[in-house]
FIDREN-434757 format. One record per residue (C-alpha): residue number from 1; residue in one letter; y negated, z, x. Coordinates in Angstrom, 2 decimals. Example, Ala and Ser with C-alpha at 12.3 -4.5 7.8 and 13.67 -1.06 7.14 Angstrom:
<pts>
+-----+---+---------+---------+---------+
|   k | r |      py |      pz |      px |
+-----+---+---------+---------+---------+
|   1 | a |    4.50 |    7.80 |   12.30 |
|   2 | s |    1.06 |    7.14 |   13.67 |
+-----+---+---------+---------+---------+
</pts>
This chain:
<pts>
+-----+---+---------+---------+---------+
|   k | r |      py |      pz |      px |
+-----+---+---------+---------+---------+
|   1 | m |    0.00 |    0.00 |    0.00 |
|   2 | k |   -3.50 |   -0.79 |    1.18 |
|   3 | a |   -6.04 |    2.00 |    1.46 |
|   4 | l |   -9.67 |    2.36 |    2.46 |
|   5 | v |   -9.35 |    4.09 |    5.81 |
|   6 | l |  -12.08 |    5.68 |    7.89 |
|   7 | e |  -10.77 |    4.74 |   11.34 |
|   8 | e |  -13.52 |    6.60 |   13.16 |
|   9 | k |  -17.22 |    7.32 |   12.76 |
|  10 | g |  -18.93 |    4.15 |   11.51 |
|  11 | r |  -15.77 |    2.06 |   11.10 |
|  12 | l |  -13.92 |    1.44 |    7.83 |
|  13 | a |  -10.85 |   -0.71 |    7.30 |
|  14 | l |   -8.86 |   -1.95 |    4.32 |
|  15 | r |   -5.31 |   -1.90 |    5.61 |
|  16 | e |   -1.75 |   -0.92 |    4.91 |
|  17 | f |   -1.41 |    2.85 |    5.04 |
|  18 | d |    1.59 |    5.06 |    4.39 |
|  19 | s |    0.35 |    7.89 |    2.21 |
|  20 | p |    2.49 |   10.94 |    2.97 |
|  21 | g |    4.22 |   13.02 |    0.32 |
|  22 | t |    7.10 |   12.98 |   -2.12 |
|  23 | l |    7.07 |   13.65 |   -5.84 |
|  24 | g |    7.81 |   17.33 |   -6.41 |
|  25 | p |    9.11 |   18.83 |   -9.66 |
|  26 | r |    5.60 |   19.84 |  -10.75 |
|  27 | d |    3.82 |   16.71 |   -9.53 |
|  28 | v |    2.82 |   13.42 |  -11.13 |
|  29 | r |    2.52 |   10.00 |   -9.56 |
|  30 | i |   -0.71 |    8.30 |  -10.60 |
|  31 | k |   -1.87 |    4.71 |  -10.38 |
|  32 | t |   -5.53 |    5.05 |   -9.45 |
|  33 | h |   -7.99 |    3.10 |  -11.58 |
|  34 | t |  -11.56 |    4.11 |  -10.66 |
|  35 | v |  -12.86 |    6.03 |   -7.65 |
|  36 | g |  -16.45 |    7.17 |   -7.17 |
|  37 | i |  -18.25 |    7.02 |   -3.83 |
|  38 | c |  -19.51 |   10.51 |   -3.03 |
|  39 | g |  -22.18 |   11.56 |   -0.58 |
|  40 | s |  -19.57 |   13.44 |    1.43 |
|  41 | d |  -17.51 |   10.23 |    1.81 |
|  42 | v |  -20.62 |    8.47 |    3.05 |
|  43 | h |  -21.45 |   11.32 |    5.42 |
|  44 | y |  -18.00 |   11.18 |    7.01 |
|  45 | y |  -18.50 |    7.42 |    7.39 |
|  46 | t |  -21.90 |    7.72 |    9.06 |
|  47 | h |  -21.49 |   10.98 |   10.99 |
|  48 | g |  -17.74 |   11.49 |   11.38 |
|  49 | k |  -17.98 |   15.11 |   10.32 |
|  50 | i |  -19.41 |   17.62 |    7.86 |
|  51 | g |  -19.91 |   21.02 |    9.44 |
|  52 | h |  -16.67 |   22.11 |   11.04 |
|  53 | f |  -14.68 |   19.40 |    9.23 |
|  54 | v |  -14.34 |   16.67 |   11.85 |
|  55 | v |  -12.54 |   13.34 |   11.51 |
|  56 | t |  -10.27 |   13.19 |   14.55 |
|  57 | e |   -7.80 |   10.57 |   13.28 |
|  58 | p |   -7.79 |    7.84 |   10.59 |
|  59 | m |   -8.37 |    9.28 |    7.11 |
|  60 | v |   -8.26 |    7.75 |    3.62 |
|  61 | l |  -11.53 |    8.36 |    1.77 |
|  62 | g |  -12.27 |    9.13 |   -1.89 |
|  63 | h |  -11.95 |   12.19 |   -4.14 |
|  64 | e |  -13.62 |   11.30 |   -7.48 |
|  65 | a |  -10.88 |    9.55 |   -9.39 |
|  66 | s |   -9.21 |    8.58 |  -12.63 |
|  67 | g |   -5.98 |    6.72 |  -13.24 |
|  68 | t |   -2.74 |    6.43 |  -15.20 |
|  69 | v |    0.37 |    8.57 |  -14.87 |
|  70 | i |    3.36 |    6.44 |  -13.87 |
|  71 | e |    5.95 |    9.11 |  -13.05 |
|  72 | c |    6.41 |   12.82 |  -13.70 |
|  73 | g |    8.32 |   15.50 |  -11.84 |
|  74 | s |   11.27 |   17.18 |  -13.53 |
|  75 | e |    9.32 |   20.32 |  -14.50 |
|  76 | v |    6.14 |   18.63 |  -15.76 |
|  77 | s |    5.20 |   19.16 |  -19.41 |
|  78 | g |    2.05 |   18.05 |  -21.19 |
|  79 | l |    1.79 |   14.79 |  -19.28 |
|  80 | k |    3.86 |   11.62 |  -19.53 |
|  81 | p |    3.85 |    8.10 |  -18.07 |
|  82 | g |    1.04 |    6.07 |  -19.59 |
|  83 | d |   -1.38 |    8.99 |  -19.95 |
|  84 | r |   -4.90 |    8.27 |  -18.80 |
|  85 | v |   -6.05 |   11.10 |  -16.52 |
|  86 | c |   -8.57 |   12.36 |  -14.03 |
|  87 | m |   -7.68 |   14.50 |  -11.06 |
|  88 | e |   -9.24 |   17.65 |   -9.64 |
|  89 | p |   -9.18 |   16.98 |   -5.89 |
|  90 | g |   -8.96 |   20.52 |   -4.50 |
|  91 | i |   -5.50 |   22.10 |   -4.42 |
|  92 | p |   -5.51 |   25.82 |   -3.60 |
|  93 | d |   -2.70 |   28.09 |   -2.57 |
|  94 | p |   -1.59 |   29.62 |   -5.91 |
|  95 | d |   -0.56 |   32.82 |   -4.13 |
|  96 | s |   -3.85 |   33.33 |   -2.28 |
|  97 | r |   -6.17 |   36.24 |   -3.01 |
|  98 | a |   -8.92 |   33.78 |   -3.96 |
|  99 | s |   -6.71 |   32.06 |   -6.52 |
| 100 | k |   -5.63 |   35.38 |   -8.02 |
| 101 | l |   -9.32 |   36.28 |   -8.40 |
| 102 | g |   -9.99 |   32.98 |  -10.18 |
| 103 | i |  -12.21 |   31.65 |   -7.39 |
| 104 | y |   -9.81 |   29.13 |   -5.94 |
| 105 | n |  -12.71 |   26.87 |   -4.93 |
| 106 | v |  -13.39 |   29.22 |   -2.00 |
| 107 | d |   -9.74 |   29.58 |   -1.02 |
| 108 | p |   -9.68 |   29.05 |    2.78 |
| 109 | a |   -6.30 |   27.35 |    2.37 |
| 110 | v |   -7.49 |   24.80 |   -0.23 |
| 111 | r |   -6.45 |   21.20 |    0.44 |
| 112 | f |   -9.24 |   18.90 |   -0.72 |
| 113 | w |   -8.95 |   15.13 |   -0.87 |
| 114 | a |  -10.80 |   13.25 |    1.91 |
| 115 | t |  -11.55 |   16.42 |    3.84 |
| 116 | p |   -9.94 |   16.35 |    7.31 |
| 117 | p |   -7.01 |   16.40 |    7.73 |
| 118 | v |   -6.25 |   15.69 |    4.03 |
| 119 | h |   -6.22 |   12.06 |    2.90 |
| 120 | g |   -8.20 |   10.92 |   -0.13 |
| 121 | c |   -7.38 |    8.74 |   -3.12 |
| 122 | l |   -8.79 |    5.29 |   -2.28 |
| 123 | t |   -5.29 |    3.89 |   -2.39 |
| 124 | p |   -3.35 |    2.32 |   -5.29 |
| 125 | e |   -1.15 |    5.37 |   -5.95 |
| 126 | v |   -1.38 |    9.11 |   -5.35 |
| 127 | i |    0.89 |   12.09 |   -5.92 |
| 128 | h |   -0.89 |   15.08 |   -7.40 |
| 129 | p |    0.01 |   18.46 |   -8.95 |
| 130 | a |    0.23 |   18.23 |  -12.73 |
| 131 | a |   -1.71 |   21.51 |  -12.96 |
| 132 | f |   -4.76 |   19.76 |  -11.52 |
| 133 | t |   -4.36 |   16.54 |  -13.50 |
| 134 | y |   -6.22 |   16.30 |  -16.83 |
| 135 | k |   -5.59 |   13.97 |  -19.75 |
| 136 | l |   -8.60 |   11.89 |  -20.76 |
| 137 | p |   -9.47 |   11.73 |  -24.48 |
| 138 | e |   -9.56 |    8.26 |  -26.03 |
| 139 | s |  -13.36 |    8.35 |  -26.11 |
| 140 | v |  -13.67 |    8.90 |  -22.34 |
| 141 | s |  -13.32 |    5.77 |  -20.20 |
| 142 | f |  -11.77 |    5.56 |  -16.75 |
| 143 | a |  -15.26 |    5.17 |  -15.28 |
| 144 | e |  -16.40 |    8.34 |  -17.04 |
| 145 | g |  -13.20 |   10.06 |  -15.96 |
| 146 | a |  -14.13 |    9.44 |  -12.34 |
| 147 | m |  -17.47 |   11.15 |  -13.08 |
| 148 | v |  -15.84 |   14.44 |  -14.11 |
| 149 | e |  -15.63 |   15.61 |  -10.49 |
| 150 | p |  -19.37 |   15.48 |   -9.74 |
| 151 | f |  -20.18 |   16.73 |  -13.24 |
| 152 | a |  -17.93 |   19.72 |  -12.58 |
| 153 | i |  -20.38 |   20.81 |   -9.88 |
| 154 | g |  -23.14 |   20.76 |  -12.48 |
| 155 | m |  -20.92 |   22.80 |  -14.79 |
| 156 | q |  -20.27 |   25.33 |  -12.05 |
| 157 | a |  -24.01 |   25.65 |  -11.43 |
| 158 | a |  -24.77 |   26.12 |  -15.13 |
| 159 | l |  -22.14 |   28.83 |  -15.41 |
| 160 | r |  -23.47 |   30.59 |  -12.31 |
| 161 | a |  -26.95 |   30.54 |  -13.82 |
| 162 | r |  -25.81 |   32.52 |  -16.90 |
| 163 | i |  -28.06 |   30.38 |  -19.07 |
| 164 | q |  -29.30 |   31.88 |  -22.32 |
| 165 | p |  -30.16 |   29.68 |  -25.31 |
| 166 | g |  -33.72 |   28.43 |  -25.07 |
| 167 | d |  -34.09 |   28.89 |  -21.30 |
| 168 | i |  -36.40 |   26.62 |  -19.32 |
| 169 | a |  -34.86 |   25.34 |  -16.09 |
| 170 | v |  -36.14 |   23.51 |  -13.05 |
| 171 | v |  -34.00 |   21.24 |  -10.89 |
| 172 | t |  -35.33 |   20.36 |   -7.45 |
| 173 | g |  -33.73 |   17.11 |   -6.32 |
| 174 | a |  -32.79 |   14.13 |   -8.51 |
| 175 | g |  -29.80 |   12.92 |   -6.55 |
| 176 | p |  -26.44 |   12.51 |   -8.29 |
| 177 | i |  -25.71 |   16.24 |   -8.21 |
| 178 | g |  -29.22 |   17.19 |   -9.34 |
| 179 | m |  -28.79 |   14.91 |  -12.34 |
| 180 | m |  -25.39 |   16.39 |  -13.12 |
| 181 | v |  -26.86 |   19.89 |  -12.92 |
| 182 | a |  -29.73 |   18.95 |  -15.23 |
| 183 | l |  -27.35 |   17.58 |  -17.88 |
| 184 | a |  -25.03 |   20.57 |  -17.59 |
| 185 | a |  -28.01 |   22.92 |  -17.96 |
| 186 | l |  -29.04 |   21.16 |  -21.16 |
| 187 | a |  -25.49 |   21.29 |  -22.49 |
| 188 | g |  -25.34 |   24.96 |  -21.51 |
| 189 | g |  -28.24 |   25.90 |  -23.76 |
| 190 | c |  -31.49 |   25.16 |  -21.95 |
| 191 | a |  -34.28 |   24.01 |  -24.23 |
| 192 | r |  -36.03 |   22.06 |  -21.48 |
| 193 | v |  -35.11 |   20.99 |  -17.96 |
| 194 | i |  -37.77 |   19.90 |  -15.48 |
| 195 | v |  -36.46 |   17.67 |  -12.69 |
| 196 | a |  -38.55 |   17.24 |   -9.55 |
| 197 | d |  -38.14 |   14.59 |   -6.86 |
| 198 | l |  -40.14 |   12.05 |   -4.89 |
| 199 | a |  -38.09 |    8.97 |   -5.88 |
| 200 | q |  -39.62 |    7.63 |   -9.10 |
| 201 | p |  -36.70 |    5.29 |   -9.95 |
| 202 | k |  -34.30 |    8.23 |  -10.00 |
| 203 | l |  -36.73 |   10.27 |  -12.09 |
| 204 | d |  -36.93 |    7.36 |  -14.53 |
| 205 | i |  -33.14 |    7.37 |  -14.92 |
| 206 | i |  -32.76 |   11.09 |  -15.60 |
| 207 | g |  -36.03 |   11.24 |  -17.56 |
| 208 | a |  -34.59 |    8.89 |  -20.17 |
| 209 | y |  -32.43 |   11.76 |  -21.47 |
| 210 | d |  -33.80 |   13.88 |  -24.32 |
| 211 | g |  -34.81 |   17.33 |  -23.13 |
| 212 | i |  -35.48 |   16.24 |  -19.54 |
| 213 | e |  -39.00 |   16.24 |  -18.12 |
| 214 | t |  -39.77 |   14.86 |  -14.68 |
| 215 | v |  -42.22 |   15.60 |  -11.89 |
| 216 | n |  -42.91 |   13.26 |   -9.00 |
| 217 | i |  -43.78 |   15.63 |   -6.17 |
| 218 | r |  -45.70 |   12.86 |   -4.39 |
| 219 | e |  -48.26 |   13.17 |   -7.18 |
| 220 | t |  -47.99 |   16.75 |   -8.46 |
| 221 | p |  -46.71 |   19.87 |   -6.67 |
| 222 | v |  -43.68 |   21.11 |   -8.55 |
| 223 | a |  -45.02 |   24.68 |   -8.65 |
| 224 | e |  -48.15 |   23.40 |  -10.38 |
| 225 | a |  -46.11 |   21.44 |  -12.93 |
| 226 | v |  -43.86 |   24.41 |  -13.69 |
| 227 | a |  -46.83 |   26.74 |  -14.08 |
| 228 | a |  -48.42 |   24.32 |  -16.53 |
| 229 | a |  -45.19 |   24.00 |  -18.52 |
| 230 | t |  -44.61 |   27.76 |  -18.75 |
| 231 | d |  -48.17 |   29.09 |  -19.07 |
| 232 | g |  -47.92 |   30.44 |  -15.54 |
| 233 | w |  -44.82 |   32.54 |  -16.23 |
| 234 | g |  -42.26 |   30.45 |  -14.37 |
| 235 | a |  -38.85 |   28.99 |  -15.13 |
| 236 | d |  -35.94 |   31.12 |  -16.29 |
| 237 | v |  -33.60 |   29.31 |  -13.91 |
| 238 | v |  -34.25 |   27.30 |  -10.77 |
| 239 | f |  -31.50 |   25.00 |   -9.52 |
| 240 | e |  -32.12 |   23.96 |   -5.92 |
| 241 | c |  -30.21 |   20.68 |   -5.48 |
| 242 | s |  -32.09 |   18.91 |   -2.69 |
| 243 | g |  -30.97 |   20.94 |    0.31 |
| 244 | a |  -34.45 |   20.30 |    1.72 |
| 245 | a |  -36.01 |   23.11 |    3.75 |
| 246 | p |  -39.47 |   22.99 |    2.06 |
| 247 | a |  -37.88 |   23.20 |   -1.40 |
| 248 | i |  -35.74 |   26.17 |   -0.39 |
| 249 | l |  -38.68 |   27.97 |    1.18 |
| 250 | g |  -40.78 |   27.57 |   -1.97 |
| 251 | m |  -38.14 |   28.04 |   -4.66 |
| 252 | h |  -39.24 |   31.59 |   -5.54 |
| 253 | e |  -42.61 |   30.21 |   -6.63 |
| 254 | l |  -40.96 |   28.32 |   -9.47 |
| 255 | a |  -39.06 |   31.21 |  -11.06 |
| 256 | r |  -40.28 |   33.80 |  -13.51 |
| 257 | p |  -39.99 |   37.50 |  -12.67 |
| 258 | g |  -36.37 |   38.55 |  -13.11 |
| 259 | g |  -35.23 |   34.93 |  -13.23 |
| 260 | a |  -32.38 |   33.25 |  -11.39 |
| 261 | i |  -32.09 |   30.81 |   -8.52 |
| 262 | v |  -28.92 |   28.79 |   -8.06 |
| 263 | l |  -28.38 |   27.17 |   -4.66 |
| 264 | v |  -26.48 |   23.92 |   -5.14 |
| 265 | g |  -27.77 |   21.56 |   -2.43 |
| 266 | m |  -26.32 |   22.07 |    1.03 |
| 267 | p |  -28.76 |   21.82 |    3.96 |
| 268 | v |  -27.48 |   20.06 |    7.07 |
| 269 | d |  -28.84 |   22.86 |    9.27 |
| 270 | p |  -29.83 |   26.49 |    8.62 |
| 271 | v |  -33.17 |   26.77 |    6.83 |
| 272 | p |  -35.72 |   29.59 |    6.40 |
| 273 | v |  -35.81 |   31.62 |    3.19 |
| 274 | d |  -38.71 |   33.77 |    1.92 |
| 275 | i |  -36.80 |   36.99 |    1.28 |
| 276 | v |  -39.88 |   38.95 |    0.24 |
| 277 | g |  -40.82 |   36.20 |   -2.20 |
| 278 | l |  -37.43 |   36.65 |   -3.83 |
| 279 | q |  -37.61 |   40.44 |   -3.77 |
| 280 | a |  -41.10 |   40.64 |   -5.24 |
| 281 | k |  -39.79 |   39.05 |   -8.45 |
| 282 | e |  -36.33 |   40.64 |   -8.27 |
| 283 | l |  -34.80 |   37.19 |   -8.50 |
| 284 | r |  -31.06 |   36.83 |   -8.80 |
| 285 | v |  -29.65 |   34.36 |   -6.28 |
| 286 | e |  -26.38 |   32.54 |   -6.94 |
| 287 | t |  -24.55 |   30.00 |   -4.80 |
| 288 | v |  -22.27 |   27.10 |   -5.68 |
| 289 | f |  -19.40 |   25.64 |   -3.66 |
| 290 | r |  -17.53 |   22.93 |   -5.55 |
| 291 | y |  -16.13 |   24.39 |   -8.82 |
| 292 | a |  -13.28 |   26.33 |  -10.38 |
| 293 | n |  -11.83 |   26.33 |  -13.90 |
| 294 | v |  -14.40 |   23.93 |  -15.34 |
| 295 | y |  -12.65 |   20.55 |  -15.64 |
| 296 | d |  -11.46 |   21.25 |  -19.19 |
| 297 | r |  -14.98 |   22.22 |  -20.25 |
| 298 | a |  -16.53 |   19.17 |  -18.59 |
| 299 | i |  -14.11 |   16.77 |  -20.28 |
| 300 | a |  -14.62 |   18.47 |  -23.66 |
| 301 | l |  -18.40 |   18.05 |  -23.43 |
| 302 | m |  -18.05 |   14.40 |  -22.51 |
| 303 | a |  -15.55 |   13.73 |  -25.29 |
| 304 | s |  -17.84 |   15.40 |  -27.84 |
| 305 | g |  -20.66 |   13.02 |  -27.01 |
| 306 | k |  -22.98 |   15.85 |  -25.97 |
| 307 | v |  -22.99 |   14.60 |  -22.38 |
| 308 | d |  -23.16 |   10.87 |  -21.61 |
| 309 | l |  -22.75 |   10.08 |  -17.93 |
| 310 | t |  -22.50 |    6.30 |  -18.22 |
| 311 | p |  -26.23 |    5.70 |  -17.51 |
| 312 | l |  -25.65 |    7.26 |  -14.10 |
| 313 | i |  -23.09 |    4.64 |  -13.05 |
| 314 | s |  -25.20 |    2.20 |  -11.06 |
| 315 | g |  -22.55 |   -0.29 |  -10.04 |
| 316 | t |  -18.83 |   -0.96 |   -9.70 |
| 317 | v |  -17.25 |   -3.01 |   -6.92 |
| 318 | p |  -13.65 |   -4.22 |   -6.66 |
| 319 | f |  -11.39 |   -2.48 |   -4.15 |
| 320 | e |  -11.40 |   -5.58 |   -1.95 |
| 321 | e |  -15.17 |   -5.15 |   -1.53 |
| 322 | s |  -15.12 |   -1.38 |   -1.05 |
| 323 | i |  -16.47 |   -1.54 |    2.52 |
| 324 | a |  -19.51 |   -3.41 |    1.18 |
| 325 | g |  -19.76 |   -0.75 |   -1.54 |
| 326 | f |  -19.88 |    1.98 |    1.10 |
| 327 | d |  -22.49 |    0.07 |    3.08 |
| 328 | r |  -24.61 |   -0.13 |   -0.07 |
| 329 | a |  -24.16 |    3.63 |   -0.55 |
| 330 | v |  -25.36 |    4.17 |    3.02 |
| 331 | e |  -28.61 |    2.38 |    2.08 |
| 332 | a |  -29.28 |    5.17 |   -0.48 |
| 333 | r |  -31.27 |    2.89 |   -2.78 |
| 334 | d |  -33.66 |    4.72 |   -5.07 |
| 335 | t |  -32.17 |    2.86 |   -8.03 |
| 336 | d |  -28.58 |    3.90 |   -7.27 |
| 337 | v |  -27.07 |    7.10 |   -8.64 |
| 338 | k |  -23.29 |    6.66 |   -8.61 |
| 339 | l |  -21.36 |    3.69 |   -7.22 |
| 340 | q |  -17.72 |    3.28 |   -8.14 |
| 341 | i |  -14.74 |    1.30 |   -6.87 |
| 342 | a |  -12.33 |   -0.39 |   -9.29 |
| 343 | m |   -8.80 |   -0.27 |   -7.91 |
| 344 | p |   -6.46 |   -3.30 |   -8.09 |
| 345 | e |   -4.71 |   -3.92 |  -11.39 |
+-----+---+---------+---------+---------+
</pts>
C-alpha cells in the first residue's frame, strides 16, 4: 500500500510502505476515506520535530481521519463492516493512572498517530482499536468526520472553561483551532464570541457564523474592542489560541474579574506571563492538551445541526496530489482554514 511518508525534514514521498500491526480481537480494519492536514503535520514537514518529538526515521503523516470499517476483531461489538466512522488518533494505556483518572490525553504512554515514532493514517488502510472508533451518523459526511479531531480540541477548551449560559467569550487567534474553539464556545452556551486576529480573510470566514463578532487587531486593539462590547467589565472567558507572546502577555486585560482564561495555543518557545495581572483579578487559568472523552459529544453536536464545520473546509486534493496539498498548507494562505486529502477509492 502507498502512503504519504515524511522521509526527513523537508522531504515527502508517496511510496509503498508496510504499515505495521495485525488485527487484534478488539480492533477494526478501516479503509481511510478523508484525512485532514493539521498544523502539526506541516510542522514535522518543515521542521522535522515538535518539542522533544523528533523525526529520526521515515514516518507516515496524518491523524485527522474518517473511513469505512472493512473488518472487525472477534470481540468487537457495536461496529460492523460497512460502517462509516471517524477515529480518535490517541491511544492511551488503559491501565495507566492517567486513564483511570479519565485524563488519558495526558497519559505519558499514549500512542498518537503521526507523532514519532508512531505512524499516521495517510495510507489506504489502518488498524485501530474499536474503543476509539466512532460511527458517523447519516447526516455527517466523511469530510465532516475528518473534522471531528480538530473540533474535539475546541470541545475540550469549552469544557475546561466551565461556560455558563449567556457568557461572553473572547478567542485570540482565528486559525483552525481558534475557529473550532469559537464554535464550541457558542455550542456550549456562550451568548457572544469575539474572535480577534490580524488576517481579515479568516475573520470573514468565522464572522459569517451567527453569534460570532470579529476584531481585526491591525485596526483595533482587542482590549479596546472587548471593553466596548462589555461596558468595560471584560469577557467571562478568554480562549488564547494564537500561541503568540504578545497575546499571552496581555490576556488578563481581556477578562472580567473572577473570569477564566483557557490556554489552547502552544507557543514554540517559552513566553512571559503577567502573573500579577492574573492575580489582581483572581483569574482562573486552565490549560488544554488535545482532548479526552469528547468525541461522542462533538459528533452529536454536528449531527444535530448545531455545529456546521463544512464552511471551514477550504479545499480537498486527491491522495496522488497530497505532496502539493502539503506544500499549499506550508504557504499558510489567509483564505485557507482546513485542507483535506481524499484517499483512493
